[in-house]
C-alpha positions, -999 to 999 in steps of 0.1 A, spaced: 355 -491 734 385 -509 719 415 -518 742 435 -491 723 410 -464 731 407 -474 767 445 -472 771 446 -437 756 416 -425 777 433 -436 809 464 -415 805 468 -380 819 494 -354 811 520 -351 839 523 -313 839 551 -312 864 572 -334 841 563 -313 810 572 -281 828 604 -295 841 616 -306 807 605 -274 789 623 -253 816 655 -273 812 652 -271 774 649 -233 775 679 -230 797 701 -254 778 690 -241 744 700 -206 754 735 -219 762 737 -241 731 725 -215 706 746 -187 723 776 -209 720 768 -216 683 767 -180 674 797 -170 695 816 -200 682 808 -192 646 820 -156 651 852 -167 669 860 -194 643 855 -170 614 879 -145 630 904 -172 637 904 -184 601 898 -150 586 866 -161 568 847 -128 568 810 -122 574 798 -148 550 820 -174 565 808 -165 600 771 -168 589 778 -202 573 796 -216 604 769 -201 627 742 -219 606 761 -252 608 765 -249 645 729 -238 649 718 -269 630 740 -290 653 723 -272 683 688 -281 670 700 -318 668 713 -315 704 680 -300 717 659 -326 699 680 -354 715 678 -337 749 640 -335 748 636 -371 736 659 -384 763 644 -362 790 609 -374 782 621 -410 788 633 -400 823 604 -377 831 574 -392 812 549 -367 799 519 -390 806 508 -412 834 480 -436 840 449 -422 856 
């Protein structure tokens, strides 16, 4: 076995960390995406943009929410590592 293969073989998934990060991501994503849709609706009414404007703003805020969630999961996996040595 090569040193690379032995390092990979000696790692195990830390399920408690994975479940913690996924649970937090679900909670935070519900808030982020709910705020994106509500914010898009509110901004379109504020600026009188109509339905199409609301959908465009919601799509932009949704894309921003995806970026936020990717950043959250990446940072959370540094704090709560998904693997550990056996």
